[in-house]
C-alpha positions in Angstrom: 117.5 105.0 57.6 119.0 105.9 53.8 117.4 108.8 52.4 115.0 107.6 50.1 113.1 105.4 52.9 113.1 109.0 55.1 111.8 111.0 52.0 109.0 108.3 51.6 107.9 108.3 55.3 107.8 112.2 55.1 106.1 112.0 51.8 103.2 109.1 53.3 103.1 111.7 56.1 102.3 114.4 53.9 100.0 112.6 51.7 97.7 110.9 55.0 97.9 114.7 56.3 96.4 116.4 52.8 93.7 113.4 52.5 92.7 114.4 56.0 92.4 117.9 55.1 90.2 117.1 51.9 88.0 115.2 54.5 87.9 118.0 56.8 87.1 120.6 54.0 84.5 118.2 52.3 82.8 117.9 55.7 82.9 121.9 56.2 81.4 122.6 53.1 78.5 120.1 53.8 78.1 122.0 57.2 78.1 125.0 54.9 75.4 124.0 52.7 73.5 123.3 55.3 73.6 126.5 57.2 73.0 128.1 53.8 69.7 126.2 53.4 68.5 126.5 57.1 69.0 130.7 56.6 66.9 130.6 53.6 64.1 128.4 55.3 64.4 131.3 58.2 64.4 133.8 55.7 61.3 132.4 54.1 59.7 131.9 57.6 60.7 135.4 58.8 58.9 137.0 55.5 56.1 135.3 56.0 55.8 136.1 59.7 56.5 140.1 58.7 53.5 139.7 56.3 51.0 138.2 59.2 52.2 141.2 61.2 51.2 143.8 58.6 48.0 142.1 57.6 46.8 142.1 61.7 48.1 145.6 62.1 45.9 146.5 58.8 42.7 144.4 60.7 43.3 146.3 63.7 43.9 149.9 61.8 40.5 148.8 60.6 39.1 148.2 63.5 40.1 151.0 65.5 39.0 153.5 62.4 35.4 152.0 62.2 35.3 151.9 66.3 36.4 155.9 66.2 33.5 156.5 63.3 30.7 154.9 66.3 32.6 157.4 68.8 31.8 160.4 66.5 28.3 159.4 65.8 27.3 159.6 69.5 
């Protein structure tokens, strides 16, 4: 084999590997974007649950306070 053939084969192997790495990076970026979107959705859901929990706590406190007033009245 002459040196040009060896060089061409090595270059072809490098380019194939480079293309494969580009595809892997693109797939990783796609997966990262999906995970970031899922995280945003989870954060929104968590915020909603936190707000609902606070509303329930406030209503329970209000009911308990009304019950205390009834107890004091007896």
